[in-house]
N, C-alpha and C positions, 0 to 999 in steps of 0.2 A: 504493500501499502502507500503510496507519494502521500507525505504528509507536506502540507502545501498550507502559508499563513494567510489568510485574509485579514489585511491592516485597515481599521477604521481610523483615519486622521484624526477624525472632529475629537475622539476621546483617546488618543493614543493609545491605542490598545489592538491586540492583533488575537484572534481566533485561529486555533489549530488545532489538530486531531490528536492525539495521544491516547497512547494505547496501556492499559494498567489497570488495576482493581479499584474503583469507587464505592462506597458502601456494598463490600464485600461481594462485589459482582467483577469480574474480568471482561472487559471489553474496548471497546474503542472510542472515548469520550471527546466531546469538544469543551476544548478547554481556554479561557484567555492565558495570552502571552506578553513576553514586554517585546520591543523593537528589537532586542535578539534573540526573539525566539524562545526565550526562557519560561517555562511553564510560572504561572501564576499560583501560589500555593492558596490552597482553599483555609476557611478558617480552621477547621480540622487540623488540617498539616500544620498550621503554624502552630496550634497549642502544641501539639504534638513534640514537636521540633522543640519547643520552649520548656516543655517539660523533661526532656532527653536532655538538653544544656543544664539544669537546674539541678536534676541528678546527678550528671557527672561534676558537677560543680560540687556538689556535698561530696563525694566522693575523693577529691583532690585532696591530698597531707598539705596541711599548712606548713608555709616555709618559713 
């Protein structure tokens, strides 16, 4: 499947196809992306990353 990005100049965002798991379903999804083609994270994805960073920070020994 060829992935193309449709750029929306008015809002400075793109739409692209992304293959992955969303809400426990593996499929091809339409996702927002930036001008470089990087997928923008959903709120749940951002929260998960923040939790991972916090957990890692708790496990770092103090110097």
